[in-house]
N, C-alpha and C positions, 0 to 999 in steps of 0.2 A: 387549305381553303381555296387557294388559287388553282391548284390542280383540279379540284372538284368542279369549279366554275368553267375552266378552260375545256375540260373533258366534255362538259355538257354543251358548250358552244360549238366545238369542232366535231363532236360525235366520234371521238377516238381517244384512247388513253393518252393523256398528256402528263409528262413529268417535267417539273421545273428545276433549274439549277439556280441556287441562291447566291447573291453576291457577298454575303457576310453571315456569320453565325452570331446571333444575339442571345445573351443570357436572359432568363426570365426576369422581367422588370425593366429591361432596357428598351428604349423607344427608338424610332427612326423617322427622320424627316425626309430622308432620301435613301432609296434601297433598290438595288437592281436585281432582276431575275431574267432568265432567258429560257426558251423552250423551242422545240422543233415540232412542226406539223407537216403532214403530207397533203393537207387539204387547204386550198386557197378559198376559204369560205368567208372570211371577214378581213377587210383591210385594216391596217394598223390604227388609223384615226377612228374608225367605227368600233374597233375592238376596245379602245379606251372608254368610249361611251357605254358600250354594253357591259363591260366589267364593273364600271362604277355604278351601274344600275343594279347589278347582282350582288356586289360585295357589301358587307356591313359598313357603316359610315366611319368606322375607325381605320379603315383601309381605303386609300384613294390612289387611283392610277393617274400619275402625272403625265406620262407619255408612253406611247408604243411606237416602235420602229422596227424595220427589217434590218437584220444584221448578217454578217458572214456566217457560214456553216460552222466555222471553228471558233466562233465567239463564245466566251465563257464569262458569265457575270461576276465570277469571283476572281479569276486569274487575269482578266483583261482590264481590271480597274487600274487606272494610272495613279490615283491617290484617293485616300479616304480622310475625311475630317470628322473627328469626334468632338462633341461638345459635352462638357460636364458642368452642371448647374448646382451651385451651393447657395442655400439661403442661410445667412449668418444667424438670423433668429426668426422663428416662425411668425410670420405676419399674414400670410395668405394660406389658409387651410385648404383652398382648392388646388394648390400646387404641391401638396404633401407627397403625392405619389410620383412626382417628376423632379424632385429636388433632393439634395442631401442636406440634412440639418444636423451638423456636428455638435457635439456637446460642448467642446471647448472652442473659444474664439482663437483666432490665429492672426499672425502678422502678414498682411497682404504683400508687402514688398519682399519678405523672405520667401513666401509662397511663389511669387513671380520669379525670383532669382534662382531658386533651387530647381524650379521646373525647367529652366533653360539648360540645365545640365543634361537633359535627355536628348537635346538636339544633336544631330550628327549620326554617324554610323556606329552602332554598338551591338553587342550581343545582349539581348534582353531575356535570356533564359531564366534569370532569377527574378523577373517581373512577369512571369507567365505561369501557366498550369504545369504541373509536374510532368505530365505525359508529353509535353511539347519541347522538352529540352533537347536540342540537336546542334547547338553551337552556331546556328545561322545568324549572320549579321543582318540587322534590319536598319533601315534609314528613317530617321525622324526629320522631316523637313523644317518644321517649326512648332513651337509651343508658345501660346500667348495667353495672357490673363487680363481680364477686363472687369472693372467694377461698375455695376449699375445699381446705384442705391443700395438696397439690402442684399443684392445678389452679386456673386462672384462667378464669372463665366470663364471656364478653363477650356481651351481648345488645343488639339494636337492634330497635325497633318503628317501623313506618311502613306506609303504604298500598301503595307500590310502590317498586321498586328497579331500577336499571340493571344490565345484565349486568356481573359482576365487582365491583359497587359495594361490597358488604359486605366482600369480601376486600381491596379497596384501602383501605377505611376502617380495618380491623383492622391491616393491614400498615404503614400510615403511622403510626398511633398507636403501634404497637410500636417502629418505628424511632426515633421521638422519645423514647419512654420508655427505650430502650436507649442514648440519648445519641449516636445515629449520624446524626441530622439535627435540624433546628430546627423549632419550632412553625409557622414560616412555610410549611412544606410543606402544612399544612392551611389556615391562614388566607388565604394568598395565592391559593389556588384557589377557596375559598368566596366570596371577595369579587371574583373575576374579574381580579385584577391579574396572575396567572400563568395563562396559557392553554395550559399543557402538562399532559398526563396524568401523574399520579404514577407512580412506578416500583416502589413497594413493595406487591406483591400477596401476601397471605398464601396458603398452600397450600389447596387445596380440601378436604383431608382433615379439617380441624378444623371445617368449616362444616356446620351442621344447620338446616334449616327446621323450627323448633320448633312454631309455632302459626299457623294461618290462621283468621281470624274472618270470618263471613258474616252478612248480615242475612237469616236464614232466615224470619223472621216475614213480611217483605214478600213473599218468594218463595212461602210457603205460602198467603198470602191471594190472590195472583194465580192460583195453581194451582187454587184452589177456584172462581174466577169462571167 
């Protein structure tokens, strides 16, 4: 949809590079894309206005800026923060499609404590899709859990994530907190003693890409050179 609108604005074929792959049913409050054009037809601040007039109201452009030629919305991300929303019992039917409503209740302190096991440098091969197993070490900067009334907000911050990784992390922590499996479901896979993928994947509906951070200062300096 973005490519279609940008192509019509610049009157040339525009291809965009996306900052993250999102599964069907996953939402984003922050999402980066970049593209190249040979035509200086619309300035960044005007482009934001024009795109928001052309795009459907479920997509909003928050900011447009010029970046360096080698900028890549996916690989130049410094960090990404994902939010997962759990509604412990259904009270608001308007939020059905953006929350997870698990069948079994769970202990919030256990959920918080086992989630902290993910923090640090680990191989998350067994918390991702089968085709992405390559032994790469990924860093999780922090995981934090917040209660807000009937809702549990689970956040994770890191530079990059495997496909399904966040959903497997949430789902496994929940199964432990609900007393349906043991803490070894996490520890045995993080230390490599268990080389099978976890089976507890939380639904896509509760997952939101909340924030993406970039080093725009580097990009702006290179763009001026």
